[in-house]
C-alpha positions as CSV (number, residue, x, y, z in Angstrom):
1,I,-10.6,-4.2,3.7
2,A,-13.0,-6.8,2.5
3,M,-11.3,-10.2,2.2
4,D,-9.7,-13.2,3.9
5,L,-6.7,-11.4,5.4
6,R,-3.9,-12.9,3.4
7,N,-0.3,-12.3,4.3
8,V,-1.0,-10.8,7.7
9,E,1.0,-13.5,9.3
10,L,4.2,-12.2,7.5
11,P,6.5,-10.0,9.5
12,G,5.7,-6.3,9.1
13,V,2.7,-6.6,6.8
14,I,0.1,-5.2,9.2
15,E,2.5,-2.5,10.4
16,K,3.0,-1.3,6.8
17,L,-0.7,-1.5,6.0
18,N,-1.4,0.7,9.0
19,Q,1.1,3.2,7.6
20,R,-0.6,3.2,4.3
21,M,-4.0,3.8,6.0
22,A,-2.8,6.4,8.5
23,G,-5.2,9.2,9.0
24,T,-8.2,7.2,7.7
25,D,-11.1,5.3,9.3
26,V,-10.8,1.6,8.7
27,F,-13.6,-1.0,8.2
28,I,-12.8,-4.7,7.9
29,C,-15.0,-7.5,6.6
30,T,-13.4,-11.0,6.8
31,D,-13.8,-14.5,8.3
32,R,-14.0,-15.2,12.0
33,S,-10.7,-17.1,11.8
34,F,-9.0,-13.7,11.4
35,A,-10.4,-12.2,14.5
36,G,-6.9,-11.9,16.0
37,P,-5.3,-10.0,13.2
38,V,-8.3,-7.6,13.0
39,T,-7.3,-6.3,16.5
40,L,-3.9,-5.3,15.2
41,F,-5.2,-2.8,12.7
42,K,-5.4,0.8,13.8
43,N,-8.4,3.1,13.6
44,V,-10.9,0.3,13.0
45,R,-14.3,1.8,13.3
46,A,-16.3,-1.4,12.6
47,H,-15.7,-4.9,11.5
48,R,-18.0,-7.8,10.5
49,F,-17.4,-11.5,10.0
50,A,-18.9,-13.4,7.1
51,H,-20.5,-15.9,9.4
52,E,-22.7,-13.1,10.8
53,D,-24.6,-13.0,7.5
54,R,-26.4,-16.1,6.7
55,G,-27.0,-17.6,3.3
56,F,-25.5,-16.5,0.1
57,W,-21.8,-16.2,1.2
58,R,-21.7,-20.0,1.7
59,L,-22.8,-20.5,-1.9
60,I,-20.1,-18.3,-3.3
61,N,-17.3,-18.9,-0.8
62,K,-15.3,-21.0,-3.3
63,S,-15.9,-18.7,-6.3
64,N,-14.3,-15.4,-7.3
65,Q,-17.6,-13.7,-6.5
66,I,-16.8,-13.8,-2.8
67,Q,-14.6,-10.7,-2.8
68,W,-17.5,-8.7,-4.3
69,W,-19.9,-10.1,-1.8
70,R,-17.5,-9.1,1.0
71,L,-17.2,-5.6,-0.4
72,H,-21.0,-5.2,-0.5
73,Q,-21.1,-6.4,3.1
74,C,-18.4,-3.9,4.2
75,W,-20.2,-1.0,2.3
76,K,-23.3,-1.6,4.4
77,I,-21.4,-1.3,7.7
78,V,-19.7,1.9,6.4
79,R,-23.1,3.4,5.5
80,N,-24.5,2.3,8.9
81,Y,-21.6,4.0,10.6
82,E,-22.2,7.2,8.7
83,T,-25.9,7.2,9.6
84,L,-25.1,6.5,13.2
85,H,-22.7,9.4,13.5
86,G,-24.5,11.9,11.1
87,F,-21.9,12.4,8.4
88,K,-20.6,11.1,5.1
89,Y,-17.0,10.4,4.1
90,D,-15.6,12.4,1.2
91,F,-13.8,9.4,-0.3
92,Y,-13.9,5.6,0.1
93,F,-10.9,3.3,-0.6
94,K,-10.7,-0.4,-0.8
95,L,-7.4,-2.3,-0.6
96,R,-6.2,-5.9,-0.1
97,T,-3.8,-7.2,2.5
98,D,-1.9,-9.0,-0.3
99,C,-1.2,-6.0,-2.3
100,K,2.5,-5.4,-3.1
101,I,3.6,-3.3,-0.2
102,G,6.6,-1.2,-1.1
103,N,5.6,-1.3,-4.8
104,R,2.9,0.7,-6.7
105,G,0.3,-2.0,-5.9
106,C,-0.4,-0.7,-2.4
107,P,-0.5,3.1,-2.2
108,N,-0.9,5.5,0.7
109,V,-4.6,6.0,0.9
110,L,-4.6,9.8,1.6
111,E,-2.1,10.3,-1.2
112,A,-4.3,8.2,-3.5
113,Y,-7.2,10.5,-2.7
114,R,-5.2,13.6,-3.5
115,N,-4.0,12.1,-6.8
116,C,-7.5,11.0,-7.8
117,S,-8.9,14.5,-6.9
118,R,-6.2,16.1,-9.0
119,D,-6.6,13.9,-12.0
120,A,-10.4,13.7,-12.1
121,G,-11.1,17.3,-11.1
122,P,-14.7,18.3,-11.0
123,D,-15.7,14.9,-12.5
124,L,-14.4,13.0,-9.5
125,R,-18.0,12.3,-8.3
126,Q,-18.7,10.1,-11.3
127,K,-15.3,8.4,-11.7
128,A,-13.2,5.9,-9.8
129,C,-9.5,5.4,-9.6
130,L,-8.7,1.7,-9.9
131,R,-5.6,-0.5,-9.9
132,S,-7.2,-3.8,-10.8
133,D,-9.1,-5.3,-7.8
134,Y,-6.2,-4.8,-5.5
135,C,-7.1,-1.3,-4.6
136,F,-9.5,1.4,-5.8
137,G,-11.2,4.5,-4.5
138,A,-14.0,6.8,-5.4
139,T,-16.5,9.2,-3.9
140,E,-20.0,8.1,-2.7
141,E,-21.8,7.7,-6.0
142,A,-19.0,5.8,-7.9
143,F,-17.9,3.7,-5.0
144,G,-21.5,2.7,-4.3
145,R,-21.7,1.4,-7.8
146,L,-18.6,-0.7,-7.4
147,A,-19.7,-2.0,-4.0
148,S,-22.9,-3.2,-5.4
149,L,-21.2,-5.1,-8.3
150,W,-22.0,-8.6,-6.9
151,T,-25.7,-7.9,-7.1
152,R,-25.4,-7.5,-10.9
153,I,-22.9,-10.3,-11.7
154,S,-25.4,-13.0,-12.5
155,A,-28.0,-10.8,-14.4
156,M,-25.7,-8.4,-16.2
157,Y,-22.1,-9.7,-16.5
158,W,-21.9,-13.5,-16.1
159,K,-20.6,-15.1,-19.3
160,K,-20.8,-11.8,-21.2
161,E,-17.1,-11.3,-21.6
162,A,-17.4,-11.8,-25.4
163,Q,-20.0,-9.0,-25.7
164,W,-18.8,-5.6,-26.9
165,Y,-19.7,-2.5,-24.9
166,P,-19.1,1.1,-25.9
167,L,-16.1,2.4,-23.9
168,D,-14.7,5.8,-22.9
169,Y,-11.5,5.3,-24.9
170,D,-10.0,8.6,-23.8
171,L,-10.3,7.5,-20.2
172,L,-9.0,4.1,-21.0
173,L,-5.9,5.5,-22.6
174,R,-5.2,7.6,-19.6
175,C,-4.8,4.5,-17.5
176,K,-1.6,2.7,-16.9
177,W,-1.4,-0.4,-19.1
178,G,0.3,-3.6,-18.1
179,G,0.8,-5.1,-14.7
180,P,-2.5,-5.7,-12.8
181,N,-4.5,-3.7,-15.4
182,K,-5.5,-6.4,-17.8
183,F,-7.0,-4.2,-20.5
184,H,-6.0,-6.7,-23.1
185,W,-9.1,-8.7,-22.0
186,L,-11.3,-6.0,-23.5
187,I,-12.8,-6.5,-26.9
188,H,-13.4,-4.1,-29.7
189,P,-15.2,-4.0,-33.1
190,S,-12.9,-5.8,-35.6
191,D,-14.3,-3.7,-38.5
192,V,-12.7,-0.7,-36.8
193,M,-9.6,-2.3,-35.4
194,K,-9.0,-4.1,-38.7
195,G,-7.3,-7.1,-37.0
196,H,-4.8,-5.0,-35.1
197,C,-5.9,-6.1,-31.6
198,C,-5.8,-5.1,-29.0
199,G,-3.1,-3.2,-27.3
200,E,-2.7,0.5,-26.4
201,G,-0.9,1.4,-29.6
202,A,-3.7,-0.1,-31.8
203,I,-6.4,1.8,-29.8
204,R,-4.5,5.0,-30.2
205,E,-4.1,4.4,-33.9
206,H,-7.9,3.8,-34.4
207,L,-9.1,6.2,-31.7
208,D,-11.1,8.5,-34.0
209,E,-12.7,5.5,-35.8
210,L,-13.7,3.9,-32.5
211,K,-15.3,7.2,-31.3
212,A,-17.1,7.5,-34.7
213,F,-18.4,3.9,-34.4
214,I,-19.8,4.6,-30.9
215,A,-21.4,7.8,-32.1
216,S,-23.1,6.0,-35.0
217,N,-24.9,3.7,-32.5
218,L,-24.2,0.7,-34.8
219,S,-24.5,-2.7,-33.2
220,V,-21.7,-5.2,-33.4
221,D,-23.2,-8.0,-35.4
222,G,-20.0,-9.2,-37.0
223,K,-16.7,-10.1,-35.7
224,I,-15.1,-8.6,-32.6
225,C,-11.6,-8.9,-31.5
């Protein structure tokens, strides 16, 4: 859990989160003002407050980058714990305390691990199972990539939302559309989509053309949608 601990003051929230995380080791990175609620979570192996790390967090505390900084902070204490005890976890899972408990937004962590393992099969090492930024899980390689996202935001992603990138469209179509998964934000070559942007049905209709466009290594110099 890497966030300001929202909703923990509401009746039953921490109890239900403990149920979702039962059988797992828990790591929490948050603000010192949540020191009390941290003690109510079960199986907490380590925690860290943002104020213990000087510098950059103060610059981003009022921006949407803060959650990715916190995740990076928490990833470090997880890896330190593994080194100290001489093992590595098979699977890592991040969730938020304001996920929709009782709905599909906040799954049981061990059940999520089983489902991800089943769906990804031998490719699990290079893939992640995500439900927006509310919760996601992966093995070491993929989760490490997610946990280091904030180090790449400025150089690689900032203000590049209008730039097209080749996508794994088969994987995209396996995802659940709607709700927290805002795939309508993605952009695609308009020469392929022919103005039919940009829902699941349009991508399925033009799937072969999209794959051919990617295979051709053509750059997108014209319009995108």
